[in-house]
C-alpha distance (Angstrom), angle and dihedral (degrees) to the residues before:
residue distance angle dihedral
M1 . . .
E2 3.80 . .
Q3 3.78 121.2 .
Y4 3.74 138.8 -170.9
V5 3.93 118.2 -129.1
I6 3.61 115.4 -165.5
K7 3.93 135.4 -176.5
G8 3.80 109.2 -155.3
G9 3.64 131.7 -149.3
N10 3.78 105.4 70.3
P11 3.76 122.1 120.6
L12 3.69 115.7 -130.8
N13 3.72 122.9 -119.7
G14 3.88 135.7 168.7
E15 3.74 138.7 35.4
V16 3.84 132.7 -45.3
E17 3.76 125.8 -167.4
I18 3.87 117.2 -141.1
G19 3.81 122.6 -140.2
G20 3.75 131.9 -139.7
A21 3.85 119.3 -65.1
K22 3.73 112.8 -89.8
N23 3.76 95.6 -154.5
A24 3.82 91.9 51.8
A25 3.79 94.3 42.5
L26 3.86 94.3 53.5
A27 3.83 92.9 54.0
I28 3.80 91.4 43.3
L29 3.91 91.7 52.7
A30 3.73 90.4 52.3
A31 3.79 90.3 47.6
A32 3.78 92.4 50.0
I33 3.82 91.3 71.7
M34 3.76 90.9 63.5
T35 3.81 93.9 83.5
D36 3.75 125.7 62.6
E37 3.78 89.2 -143.7
T38 3.90 126.2 83.1
V39 3.74 116.9 -84.4
T40 3.78 124.2 -164.4
I41 3.83 120.9 -154.3
E42 3.64 122.3 -169.3
N43 3.90 134.6 -173.4
L44 3.76 92.1 38.5
P45 3.75 116.4 165.0
N46 3.85 111.8 -118.7
V47 3.74 95.7 -136.4
R48 3.84 131.9 129.4
D49 3.86 99.8 -98.8
I50 3.85 90.6 54.4
N51 3.89 91.9 49.2
V52 3.88 91.5 49.4
L53 3.77 91.9 51.5
L54 3.75 92.5 46.4
Q55 3.82 89.5 52.2
A56 3.75 91.6 49.3
I57 3.87 92.0 49.8
A58 3.85 88.6 49.8
E59 3.91 91.4 49.2
I60 3.85 92.2 59.7
G61 3.82 90.1 52.9
A62 3.81 108.4 -92.5
M63 3.76 116.4 139.3
V64 3.86 106.8 -113.0
D65 3.88 114.2 -172.1
R66 3.76 111.7 -179.5
I67 3.77 101.2 -155.8
D68 3.84 91.8 -175.2
A69 3.78 138.7 -29.0
H70 3.87 91.1 -68.7
T71 3.71 104.2 28.8
V72 3.81 130.4 67.6
K73 3.86 135.9 173.6
I74 3.94 115.0 -148.2
N75 3.77 126.6 -172.6
G76 3.84 114.5 -175.0
S77 3.96 96.1 -171.4
F78 3.90 89.2 96.1
I79 3.76 98.1 55.3
K80 3.81 107.7 128.9
D81 3.87 101.5 168.0
V82 3.86 132.0 48.8
T83 3.88 92.3 -164.8
V84 3.72 113.4 101.6
D85 3.81 113.7 -175.7
N86 3.80 135.8 134.8
E87 3.65 137.2 127.9
F88 3.76 95.3 -93.4
I89 3.85 99.2 45.7
R90 3.79 85.9 57.2
R91 3.87 91.0 62.6
I92 3.83 95.9 60.4
R93 3.68 129.3 72.7
A94 3.70 97.6 -144.4
S95 3.78 96.0 67.7
Y96 3.70 87.1 95.9
Y97 3.85 91.1 69.9
L98 3.73 86.9 73.0
I99 3.85 91.0 65.5
G100 3.83 92.3 61.1
A101 3.80 92.2 42.9
L102 3.73 94.8 46.5
L103 3.84 95.7 41.3
G104 3.82 89.8 48.7
K105 3.78 94.9 52.1
Y106 3.89 104.5 30.3
K107 3.89 99.7 18.6
K108 3.85 86.8 -126.8
A109 3.84 134.1 79.3
E110 3.80 136.8 166.2
V111 3.78 112.2 -172.2
A112 3.74 133.9 165.4
L113 3.68 116.7 -102.7
P114 3.93 108.5 -98.5
G115 3.79 127.9 -100.0
G116 3.74 125.7 -178.9
C117 3.80 132.3 135.4
D118 3.84 118.3 -11.1
I119 3.89 96.5 -120.7
G120 3.69 97.5 129.1
S121 3.91 142.6 -65.0
R122 3.81 114.7 -28.1
P123 3.81 104.9 175.8
I124 3.71 122.6 -172.2
D125 3.73 96.1 -145.8
L126 3.85 92.9 116.0
H127 3.73 90.8 53.4
I128 3.84 91.0 51.8
K129 3.80 91.3 44.5
G130 3.92 89.8 56.2
F131 3.86 94.0 45.1
R132 3.82 90.3 50.1
A133 3.78 92.8 47.0
M134 3.81 87.4 57.6
G135 3.77 91.2 52.2
A136 3.81 105.9 -93.1
E137 3.77 123.6 136.2
V138 3.87 108.1 -133.2
D139 3.76 128.4 -170.2
I140 3.83 134.7 164.3
A141 3.73 114.9 -135.6
H142 3.78 137.0 152.0
G143 3.81 90.7 2.8
L144 3.76 92.0 -56.2
V145 3.79 133.9 111.0
I146 3.86 104.3 -133.5
A147 3.83 114.8 -163.4
E148 3.83 126.3 174.6
A149 3.79 136.6 165.0
E150 3.75 135.0 172.8
K151 3.76 85.3 -141.5
L152 3.80 135.4 -13.5
N153 3.91 116.5 -122.7
G154 3.78 125.6 -156.7
T155 3.79 111.2 -113.1
H156 3.82 145.1 160.8
I157 3.90 112.4 -88.2
Y158 3.79 123.6 -172.9
L159 3.85 112.4 -167.5
D160 3.75 107.5 -143.5
K161 3.85 89.5 -150.8
V162 3.85 129.4 21.4
S163 3.69 107.4 -96.5
V164 3.78 126.5 173.0
G165 3.75 94.0 -163.8
A166 3.81 96.3 49.4
T167 3.86 90.1 44.4
I168 3.74 93.1 55.1
N169 3.78 95.8 40.5
I170 3.74 95.2 50.4
M171 3.84 89.2 43.5
M172 3.84 91.7 56.7
A173 3.72 94.3 47.0
A174 3.82 93.6 46.9
S175 3.71 90.1 49.7
M176 3.85 87.5 76.2
A177 3.82 98.6 31.3
E178 3.79 125.1 107.5
G179 3.80 114.7 -96.6
K180 3.68 131.3 -9.5
T181 3.82 129.2 -29.1
V182 3.73 123.0 -164.4
I183 3.95 118.3 -162.7
E184 3.75 113.3 -161.9
N185 3.83 124.4 -166.6
A186 3.88 88.4 21.4
A187 3.65 121.9 173.1
K188 3.89 114.7 -101.2
E189 3.84 101.3 -156.6
P190 3.81 118.2 140.8
H191 3.85 91.2 -111.0
V192 3.72 90.0 55.1
V193 3.82 86.6 59.1
D194 3.83 92.6 44.8
V195 3.80 92.8 56.1
A196 3.74 92.6 48.0
N197 3.83 90.0 49.2
F198 3.89 89.1 50.8
L199 3.73 94.1 48.2
N200 3.85 90.5 46.9
S201 3.88 89.2 51.3
M202 3.83 85.6 56.5
G203 3.85 90.1 52.4
A204 3.76 103.0 -89.8
N205 3.83 118.5 141.8
I206 3.90 105.6 -132.9
R207 3.73 122.5 154.3
G208 3.79 132.4 178.7
A209 3.81 101.0 30.2
G210 3.74 106.5 157.2
T211 3.79 92.6 39.8
D212 3.83 127.3 77.9
V213 3.82 92.9 -103.7
I214 3.88 118.6 61.7
R215 3.85 120.2 -173.5
I216 3.83 120.7 -159.8
V217 3.73 129.8 -175.9
G218 3.75 109.3 -161.1
V219 3.90 120.2 -124.2
E220 3.80 130.5 -158.3
K221 3.71 95.5 -125.4
L222 3.79 143.7 -2.3
H223 3.81 127.1 -134.8
R224 3.86 141.2 -147.2
T225 3.67 121.6 -65.1
E226 3.83 143.1 166.5
Y227 3.77 115.8 -134.3
S228 3.80 139.5 171.5
V229 3.76 119.5 -144.3
I230 3.93 117.3 -123.8
P231 3.75 118.5 -109.4
D232 3.82 120.7 -85.6
Q233 3.81 109.3 -99.9
I234 3.82 93.0 -169.1
E235 3.91 94.6 50.7
A236 3.90 85.9 48.0
G237 3.85 91.0 49.1
T238 3.78 91.8 48.8
F239 3.80 94.2 56.1
M240 3.83 88.6 44.6
F241 3.76 90.7 56.2
A242 3.79 92.9 44.9
A243 3.74 89.5 56.8
A244 3.82 92.9 46.1
A245 3.83 91.3 50.6
A246 3.82 98.1 43.0
G247 3.74 95.2 36.9
G248 3.82 124.8 -129.8
D249 3.79 137.7 98.9
V250 3.82 117.6 -69.0
L251 3.90 129.2 174.7
V252 3.80 107.7 -150.6
K253 3.96 105.3 -155.6
D254 3.81 137.7 -160.9
V255 3.78 95.6 29.6
I256 3.79 136.9 127.8
P257 3.80 103.8 -124.4
K258 3.75 92.5 -159.0
H259 3.93 88.2 67.2
L260 3.72 90.0 53.8
E261 3.77 100.5 55.7
A262 3.73 99.2 110.5
T263 3.80 91.6 46.3
T264 3.72 91.5 47.4
A265 3.86 94.3 49.9
K266 3.78 91.0 54.4
L267 3.76 93.3 50.9
V268 3.79 91.6 50.5
E269 3.81 89.9 49.0
A270 3.95 88.3 50.9
G271 3.90 89.1 55.4
C272 3.83 105.2 -94.5
K273 3.77 127.0 130.3
V274 3.83 114.2 -125.0
E275 3.86 122.8 -169.2
E276 3.78 118.7 -168.9
F277 3.83 125.7 -151.3
D278 3.82 131.0 173.8
D279 3.85 95.2 -82.5
A280 3.80 104.5 2.2
V281 3.84 143.0 54.5
R282 3.78 125.7 -151.8
I283 3.80 120.8 -149.3
I284 3.83 120.3 -160.2
S285 3.78 118.5 -172.9
D286 3.68 139.3 164.9
G287 3.79 93.1 -161.2
K288 3.83 91.4 -112.3
L289 3.85 100.4 121.2
H290 3.92 132.3 -173.2
H291 3.71 127.3 -140.6
T292 3.74 121.5 -106.6
Q293 3.87 143.7 163.9
V294 3.76 122.9 -105.0
T295 3.86 132.4 -174.3
T296 3.72 123.0 -176.7
L297 3.77 116.4 -129.0
P298 3.79 139.1 161.3
Y299 3.81 115.3 -80.9
P300 2.92 128.8 -36.4
G301 3.78 85.1 31.9
F302 3.81 124.0 81.5
P303 3.84 107.4 -60.7
T304 3.76 120.6 -114.7
D305 3.90 88.6 -139.3
M306 3.78 87.5 66.3
Q307 3.75 96.2 49.1
P308 3.75 98.5 95.4
Q309 3.79 93.1 46.9
M310 3.82 89.1 50.2
A311 3.74 91.0 53.1
V312 3.76 92.3 52.1
I313 3.85 88.5 55.2
L314 3.67 94.3 48.4
G315 3.75 92.0 46.5
I316 3.84 89.6 72.7
A317 3.88 95.3 35.2
E318 3.77 120.2 107.9
G319 3.80 114.6 -100.5
T320 3.80 133.9 7.3
S321 3.84 121.6 -42.7
T322 3.83 131.4 179.4
V323 3.73 129.9 -146.6
T324 3.85 117.8 -163.3
E325 3.73 115.6 -164.5
S326 3.88 108.2 -156.5
I327 3.86 98.2 167.4
F328 3.84 110.9 52.1
E329 3.70 124.3 26.3
N330 3.85 95.9 -151.4
R331 3.81 102.3 48.7
F332 3.84 97.6 112.3
K333 3.83 97.2 71.6
Y334 3.80 89.5 112.6
V335 3.79 92.5 62.9
D336 3.83 92.6 84.1
E337 3.90 88.2 52.3
L338 3.81 91.8 47.7
T339 3.72 91.2 49.0
R340 3.82 88.4 59.0
M341 3.79 85.6 62.8
G342 3.84 92.6 53.5
A343 3.73 102.0 -91.1
N344 3.78 120.3 151.8
I345 3.71 107.6 -142.0
K346 3.76 132.4 145.7
V347 3.85 122.0 -167.4
E348 3.77 120.4 -151.9
S349 3.77 113.4 178.7
N350 3.80 104.8 -54.4
I351 3.85 97.9 -18.2
A352 3.85 124.0 86.0
I353 3.80 113.4 -155.5
I354 3.80 107.7 -153.4
N355 3.73 124.5 -164.4
G356 3.77 109.7 -166.4
V357 3.81 120.0 -117.9
T358 3.85 124.4 -158.1
R359 3.81 91.9 -120.6
Y360 3.80 148.2 -6.3
T361 3.85 120.8 -124.1
G362 3.76 123.9 -141.9
A363 3.81 116.4 -99.6
R364 3.82 143.8 158.3
V365 3.87 108.6 -92.2
N366 3.75 141.9 164.3
A367 3.77 127.6 -125.5
P368 3.82 105.1 -126.8
D369 3.75 95.2 -171.8
L370 3.79 143.3 -10.6
R371 3.73 101.7 -81.6
A372 3.79 95.8 32.9
G373 3.83 88.0 53.9
A374 3.80 89.9 55.3
A375 3.79 90.4 49.4
L376 3.87 91.8 52.7
V377 3.72 87.6 51.1
I378 3.85 87.6 54.3
A379 3.73 89.0 50.7
G380 3.79 93.1 49.8
L381 3.85 89.4 52.7
V382 3.84 89.6 62.8
A383 3.80 99.8 32.2
E384 3.77 123.4 109.6
G385 3.83 107.7 -111.9
I386 3.79 131.4 -6.7
T387 3.74 127.4 -21.4
V388 3.76 124.1 -167.8
I389 3.93 118.3 -162.3
D390 3.82 108.1 -161.7
D391 3.85 121.7 -148.9
I392 3.70 105.0 11.8
Y393 3.86 93.7 -173.5
F394 3.91 92.0 114.4
I395 3.87 93.2 49.5
E396 3.82 91.9 51.8
R397 3.80 91.0 51.0
G398 3.89 86.5 76.9
Y399 3.69 112.4 13.9
E400 3.75 123.3 71.3
E401 3.87 118.8 -146.5
F402 3.82 88.0 -18.8
D403 3.75 97.2 167.6
Q404 3.77 92.0 45.1
K405 3.75 92.4 52.2
L406 3.83 90.9 48.9
R407 3.81 91.4 48.8
G408 3.82 87.5 52.5
I409 3.78 89.6 64.4
G410 3.78 97.2 43.4
A411 3.85 106.4 -84.3
Q412 3.84 119.9 140.9
I413 3.67 101.4 -134.8
E414 3.81 132.5 132.9
K415 3.83 135.7 -176.9
V416 3.85 109.2 -126.9
S417 3.72 136.3 176.3
D418 3.84 107.8 -157.2
E419 3.89 143.2 18.5
K420 3.81 92.3 -94.3
E421 3.84 91.8 60.4
I422 3.86 89.4 47.4
Q423 3.79 91.0 53.1
K424 3.94 89.8 45.8
F425 3.91 88.8 54.3
I426 3.72 91.7 46.7
L427 3.84 92.5 53.5
K428 3.86 91.4 45.1
V429 3.79 93.1 54.2
S430 3.72 99.0 39.0
C-alpha cells in the first residue's frame, strides 16, 4: 500500500505542466473503437483509469499500441467480443462509455456496471433511456448492462437531469444511428465538446456540443484520425488551489483558461491574484485567504470535482464560509479526515459550514476518493508538521506524477511504501 508523506509549511514557486483531461480521454478511447481504421490519440494522461480502459479494449480484441506514455494507436477492426467484464473495469466509472461505442458500431454491447469513487449515487438510467429511445433493448443481468438493437434510429431525447456521462454515451451511439438525433438539456462540459470534436474528426456529424441542444446526423462508418486530448481543468485547478493555500507564485502551464473561469473567480474572491495568458494561468498568494460561498453546478458553474479542494482552502480562510454540494450527495466524506488535521467544519445535509482556523496540523489520514485525496494533499502542504496519507490508490486514478510535479514547485512530499521509508523522510526533513 503506497502512501504520501508530506512536510508542510513550504510556499510553492515555479512552473507546473498540466496533462490531458482524464474525463475526456476515457470517452475518447472508448469512441476510438468505433472505426475499423487506426486512430492515434495524443496527450493521454498516464493514470490508472486510462490504463485499465486500454486493457479492457485490448481484451475484446482491439489492437492497442502504446507508442509512449501519452500516445496510443487503436484499431477496432479486430474486435471479436462485445462483452467487457473484468475485476478492474468494474472499478472505474467510464466503463459505461463502451456501451455507447459498441452499441453504435455493432448494435450490441455487454458491459460491466460501472464503479468509481464512492461519492454518491450515479445511476445510468438516463443512458438507458437514451439507448431505448433509439430502439435498443436494454437489460441489467449478472452485473452487466446488456444492450442490443436490430438498428438504431435517430430520435429526440430530453435528459431529465444534466448528465455528462449520458450526453456522451448517447452522442456516441447516435453517431452511427440512422437519421437525426437531438439531445436536449445536454451537458456542456469541455470534455463533452472534446469528445464531439474527436467523433467529428472521424467523420461523425455532430453540431451544438457545448450548448444544451446537440444535433447528430448518423453516418454509416467512421474513419481514421489523429487527435490530441484537451488539458485537464481539474488537475489545473488542483495545482492552482495548492498555490493559493501554501502561498507563493506558480505558473500553471498547458491549460485553456476559459475552462477555468469558475475556479479562477473563486480564487480571486478568496484573495489571490490570478493572471491569465493564452495557455497558462499564474497564481500569486500570500496565504492569507478570505471567506466566501461556493455552490457546485454543472459547467460553466463551479465543478463538483473541485469542491473538496475548495473546502481545504476555506478551512484556513478568515471567517465563515459555506460550500453547497448540488451534484453528489456523498461528497463530504473527507470532512472527518480534514477534522483530524484541525479543520472546523460542520456538515448539514448538502451544505458544509466552514469556520476558518489559523492552521492545519499534520496527521495520519485516508484518501476516501480521488478529489478528496488531492484535497488532503493540499492540506498536508500547509499543515504544521508531518502528514501521512494512507492508500493513495484513488489519487493515482486521476493524477499523473502528482508528487513529482509538487516537488518541482517546492513541496516536500514523497511516495513511500512502508513505515521505514516514512521515518527516513521525517529524518531527512527534520
